[in-house]
Every structure is written in structure tokens, then in C-alpha cells.
N, C-alpha and C positions, 0 to 999 in steps of 0.2 A: 504494500500500500504506500502511496505517496500522498502526503498532506500538503495542500497548497494554501499558503497564508497570505499571498499577495493578490490583490483584486485584479490587477492588470493581467497577471498570469492566468487566473481563473477564467477571465473573459476570453483570453486567447485560446486556451485549451478547450473550453467547453463550446467554442464556436467551430471547432475542428471535428469533422465526422469521425475521425479515428478515435476520439475520446468520448464517443456518445453511446457506448455500450452500457449494459447493466450487469451487476453481479448476479449470480445464479440464486434466485430466491424461490426456486421450485417448491421447497417444503412449505413455503408460506403463501403459495398461490391459492386463490379462492377455490378453483375448480378441483384441485387435488387429484389430477390424473397423470402426474409426472411430466407435464408440459407447463410452459409459461403462457399467460394470457393477458389481455388488456393492454394498456398504454404504459403504465408505471413500471412494470417488470420486464417488458420485452425490449428488443432492439432489432436492428436490421430492417428488412423490407416490411415485415408485419407491423413493426412499430411505426414506420413511416406512413404506411397505408392507414392505420387506425388513427394516428394523431391528425393527419391531414383531413380525413373524413370528419372526425369529431369536432375539430375547430370550425370547419365550414358549417356543419349542422348547428352547432351551438350559436354561431353568429346568426344564422337564419332564424333560429327560434328565440333570439332575443338578447344574447350576450352583447353588452355595450349599446343596447337600444332601449327605447322607451318601454317596450313590453317587459323587459327584465326589471326595469325600475318599478313598474306597476306591481310586479310580483313581489319584489322586495318590500315595497311600501305596504302591501297587505299585511305582511308579517310584522313590520315595524309598528303599525297601528295596533295590531292585536297584542303585541308584547307590551306596548305602552298601556293598553287597557288592563292587562293582567297586573302590571306594576301599580297602577292606580288602585285596583282592588286590594292590593297588599297593604294599602294605607302607609303608615310610617313604621310598620314592623320591619325589622332587618331581613333582607333577602340573603339567604345562606348558600345558595347554589347558583351564582350568577351565570357561570358558563353553561350549565344545563339548560337554563331558561333561554339563553341566547342561541344555543346550538339547535334547539328544536325549531326556532324561528328561521334560522338560516337554512336548515334542511328543507323546509317547506318551499322556500323561494326557488331552490334549485330543483327539487323533486317535481314541481309543477311543470317545468320545462323538459325534464328528462323523461317523466312517466305520465304526465297529465294528472298526477295525484296531489291533492292538497288536503292535509289533515288539519284539524284544530290542534293548537299547540299543546293541549293536554290529552290528546288522543292516545289511547293505549297502544295502538299499532305503531305510531310514531315513536312513542317512548320505547317500544320493543326493539325497533331497529337501532336506536341509539345505544341501548343496553347491549345488543349483540356486537355492535362495532367496538364498544369500549371493552367488552370481554375479550374479543379477538386480540386487540392491541395490548391490553394488560397482560394477557396470557403470554404473549411473546416477550414482553419486558420482564415478567417474572421468571421466564426461562433463562434469563441472563443474556446480555447483549452479545456475548461470545458466540451464541448459536447463529447469529445473523452472519457472521464472518467465517465461522467454521461449522458448516452445516452437517459435517460428518458426526459432530457431537450428538446430534439428534438420534442417529441410528446406533451409535456406540453406547450412549447413556440416556435412553428415552425417559426413564423415570426422573433422573436428575434435572433434565431440561424441561420437564413438564410438557412434552410435545403432544401427548394425548389431549391435554386440555386445550392447547393451541389449535389442534386439528378440529376438535369439536366446535370451538368457537367460530373458526373459519367456515365450517360446514353450515352452521346455523345462519351465518350472515349470507352465504351463497344461496341458501334456501329462500331467505327473505327476498333477495334480489331477483331470483328466478320467477317469483310470483307475478310481478307486473309484465315480465316477458311472456309468460304463458297466457296471461289475460289478453295481451295485445295480439298474440298470434291468432286468437279466436275471433277478434273483433276488428282487426285492421282492414283497410281498403287501400288498394294500390293508388287510386286517384286522389287520396286525401291523407296527408300525414299530420296527425294530431300533435306529435311530440317527437323527441329524439329517438325513443324506442321504436316508434313506427318507422322512422326514416332508416334506422339501422336494419330492421327486419326486411324492409323493402330492398335494401342493398344486398342482404343475404339471399333473398328470393331470386334476384336477377344474376347472381354470381355463378359462373360456370367454371372458372379457373381453379383447378384443384390446389394450386399453390397460394391462393388468396387467403387473407386473414378473415374474409367474409364467407368462406365456403362451408356450407352445411352446418354440421354440429359444432365444428370449430368456430364458425361465425357466431353461433348462439352463445357459446362459452365466452367468446371475446366480448359479446354484448354484456353479459352478466358481470365480467371482470371490469369492463369499462365503466359501468354504473358504479361499481365499488371504488374505482379510481377517482371518479368525479366526486363521490362522497368524501373521500379523503382529501382531495385537492381543493374542494370547494365548500366544505362545511366545518370540519373540526378545526382547520387552520384559521378560518375566519372567526369562529366563536372563541377560540383561544386568544387571538389578537384582541378581540373586543373585550374579553374579560380582563386582560392586562390593562387595556386602556381605561376601563371603568375603575380598576384599582388605582391607577396613576391619578386619575381625576379626583378620586375621593381622598387621596393622600396629599395632593397639591392643590388646595382650594384656590390659590391665586391664578394658577394656570386654568383651572376650570372657569373662573370668573372671566378671564380674558377670552376664553373660547366662547362663552355665552354672550359676551358683549359683541363679538364679531357676528354671531348668528343673528342677534337682534338688529345690528346695523344693516344687514342684508335683507332680512325678512320683516323687520318691525314686529316680530313675533305674532304676526297676524295670519301666517300661513305656514305650512310644513316646508322643510328644506328639500330641494330637488337637486339632481345631479348637475343641472344647468347653472346652479349657484356656485359650484366648486371653483371656477376660475376667479370669482370675486371674493374668495375666502382664503387668503394666503396663510393666515395663522392656523386655520383648520388643517390645511394641507401640511404645514410644518409639524403640527401636533401629531398627525397620523404618521408622518415619516419618522419622527422621533420615537413613536410607539413601536414601529416596525424595527427600528435600530435597537432600541433599549431592551425589547423583549426577545428579539432574535429567536423566535420559537422553533426554527429548524436550524440548530446551531452548526450542523455539518452538512446541511442540504441532503440530497439523496446521492449516494455514491455512484460514480461512473466507472466503467471498465474500458480498458484500452482494447480495441478490436483487432489491431495488428501492431507489430513492432513499429515504433514511431520515434523519430528523433525530435527532441524539443530543446532549443537553446543549447545544442551541443551534447545533450544527454540522451542516451538510448533508453527508451521506456519500453520494456518488453510487453508483448501481447498478454492480456488478462491481468495486467497490473490494475489495482483499484485506485482511483483518484478521488480523494476527499477534499472538498472545498471547505476551508476553515472559516465559515461565515461569521461565527461568533467573534473570533479574533479580529477579523477585518472590521467588524462593526464596533469593536472596542479598542482599536489600535490608537494609542495616544498621539502617535505621529500624524494620524489623519484627523482625529476629532478633538484634540487638545485636552478636553476634560470629559472623556467618554463615560466616566462613572456618574456624571450628573445628568438628570433628566431635564433637558433644556431644548424645547422646540425652537427657540430663537436661532439655533445654529443653522436652520434651514430657511432663514429669512434674509432678505437684503438688508444692508445697514440701516435703511430708513423704515424697515419693517413692512413695507408696502407690497412686496412681491415674494413669492415662494421660489427658493433656489433648490433645484435638484442637485444631488451629489452622486458622482460616479461610483463612489465606494459603498453606496447603499444598495445591496442586491438581495433583499429578503425573499424574492421569488426565484432565486438562482439566476442563471444567465445562459445565453447560447441556445443551442439546438434543443435542449431539454428543459428550457425555462417553463415554469409552472403554467399549464394551460388554463387554470382557473384565476389568473391574475386579474382580469377585468372584472369578473364577478366579485373577487375579494375586495378590490379597491372601491367599487360602487357600494357593496354591502357595508364595509367599515365606515364609509363616509355617511351613508343614509342612516344607519343605526345610531352611530355616535352623535351626530348632529341633532337628530330628532329627539333622542333621549335627553341630551343636555338642554335642549330648548324647553322641554317639559318639566324636567326634574333638577333639583339640586342633589348631587351625589355626596353622601356623607359616610365616611368610614366608621363602622360600628366598633367603637373601642371596647365594648363589652363582649365582642365575638372573638374568634381566633385572630391572633396577631399575625400580620404578614408583612415582613420587611422586604418584599419583592423576592421571596424565596420561591423556587420552582420545584415541582416534584418530578421524579424520574418517569419518563414515558418516551414515546417516539417524538413528541413535541415537548418543549419547555412550557409547562402549564403552571399557573400560579397555585400555590397551596391554598387551602380553604380560607375564605375571608367573607365577612358580611358587610353589606352596604345598605344604607337607608336611602330610599328614593323619595325625597320630599317634593310633593307636587307644587310647582311654582304658581300654578293658577289658583290654588287653594290658599295661598299665603296672603 
């Protein structure tokens, strides 16, 4: 394994097709048939085919468009209503409440299904996903890099538990696929699942990722990949942002003042407001930097012997981008240990400044395909919640000094927040 801690090098390497492979995650594949499926775990022609199709269809069904915004805002409004019902009682599981809202906005486009945020089926899929990921983490991170440990020491690694959790999740994801097969019509595509099934139906190339049963298995895995890329990451980032706002009331106040200056607090915030909200953009950028929820990104694999800056990097070498170090390098950020949104503003504070060393969604050929959904969701949820509520850290609840718990993502340890309705004050 090579660990790359220089942002420029990460960008150069990850833009090169020779460095765009994936490690062999076969034991952790949803389908469990000894092959790799979906977008996240595959490489080569199948990955190219699936990623290209998925990006095109998601754009057609709303990514980066008003239809996606409408879907997100349905969930924002329902979450706000649920928080109002809570009154001023401390909310003890912020991420769980947010993740259910985020799942719905994505699931409506992927499968045409929209649950209520307290729906048992929606709670069920979230529980299955968490069990799958927690089981892998409990098995020890070593099994991710030395998969032979699974077969040599199955009891120690807890692989039976991992396999059962993955199977449960796959069963849940197969359900909308089976339902769509019974009801879909070629002349009308209701959602992403319909479009994928239509592509399977017309595919005759036996080497295609869309061929027959392999195509259906790739659809199930791709739905799972979209869940991981577009829900848990967003909800985790939003939970960190809520924690930061509750801990830094002056930053929260400045955030709310900008919201009011743009909307007069007479209407909800929309994506079209974003260019006029430099402090909000800076706050979100600093949240992405400071939380760095995917500290090492997703590992890449070298597909062929490759020379880089005079060094021979052999085929199958694993490349890890040290994103956490890049985001906390004092030579780049000066005071990285401080949560300071102003670092992303111009000297007069009137414009947002992008920074080349901020790469929370990775970079290059395998950059996160859920980035546009993530950015829109984080913006709409955070602004509309802060417009309606004052966020107050509950000092009588669990203390959290920005500690994270071990998982695939850096997630905040439990904390409680009181959402005080600003309209009721």
C-alpha cells in the first residue's frame, strides 16, 4: 500500500486510469456469489458502463435540477414539523432523524418510493444498513485489507454476522426491483429502477454489465451504492454541522443573519439563493474540512505496472489518499484545529473562495457520484433548519468535544440538541 498525503499528487494519480482500480472486496459484496457488482466495488469496463449509465439517468431524473430540490424540500419540511412536535425537549439521535429524511429524497428518484419518516419499513432499511457496516467494523479493519483472515479465522472476524447483515440488506433492495419488473412499461420510465430494467431488457451483449441476471444483480448493488454514497454520508455531515452550530453560537448567529438578509425570513431557502450566501457556502466547506468523514477516501488499486515521478508502482498496489491529513495540514490551513468558516471567504467577507486542497468527495475518475445530491441536501437542510430553529447544545446530555466513533465514516459520538422554534419566541 502507498499512502499519498499531498493533494496535488492525489489529483494527478486519481485522474490516471491506471490508478482507478478497486481492491478485491468480494467477501463484502451484497450479492455474495463470488463476483463483484455495482459501481463502488468494480473496475474496468463494467465499472465504466455502470457509472456512465447511472450518472446520465440520475441527471435525467433530477440530480442538480428542480425536481431533486422539490424532493429534498418535502423531507426538509417534514423533518422541521417533527422537530416542532418535539417542542424544546432535547433531541438525542440527530443523525437518525436526518438520515431517514435524506433516504426518502433519494429513494423517490431511485425507486419511486416515498415513506413517512417514521415509517417502519424505512426504519428497517436503515437498521439493516447500519448492521451490515457495524458488523464489518466489529470484525476488525484488518479483514478489509487481508480478506484471507475471513476464511482462516471466521469466528474471530465475525464474518457470519457480516454475511447475514449483507444478505438482509440485499433482500430489502431486491424488493423494489421485483415490484418494478411486474409493473414497468417500456414506453414510460417512472424512476431509475425502471430505466435500469429497460436497459437490461434490451441488452444482448453477453459481456455487458446489463446482461440478464448479472444486470439485475448490478441493479441491486447499484441501489446499495447510491444509498451509501448519497444518504449516510450526507446525514453524517449534517449531524456534524448541527453539533458545530450548537457549540459555536456566534457562528450560528452569523449564519442566521445571512439567511435573513437573503430571504427576510418570509420564505424557505432554495438552491437558487446559494450564490448570494457566501458565509453559508464557507460554513459548509469548513464543515466538510473539519469533519472529514471519509478520512482515507475509498482505496484505489493500480491496474498495471505504472511509473509515477520516477517510481515504479507495481500492479495491484493499493493507493490510499490521506484526506484527513490534507484537510488538517498546517502548511495549507495555518490553524486547521480551529473551526473557522472565514478561511473560505475573501478578505472583505463578501465572496466565497474555493480551495484546491478541499477534496471531501475525493477527486479524479472515481470522484463521488452523489456529490451534487450531497451539496444540495446539506445546503437545503442546514439553511432551512437554522432559519426555523435556534440550535442549543444540551449540557445535561452526553458531552461531545467533537469526538468521533469508529465506523466506515467518522461519525460524531452521541450528543443532544435542543431545537428552539424561533417563530414561537
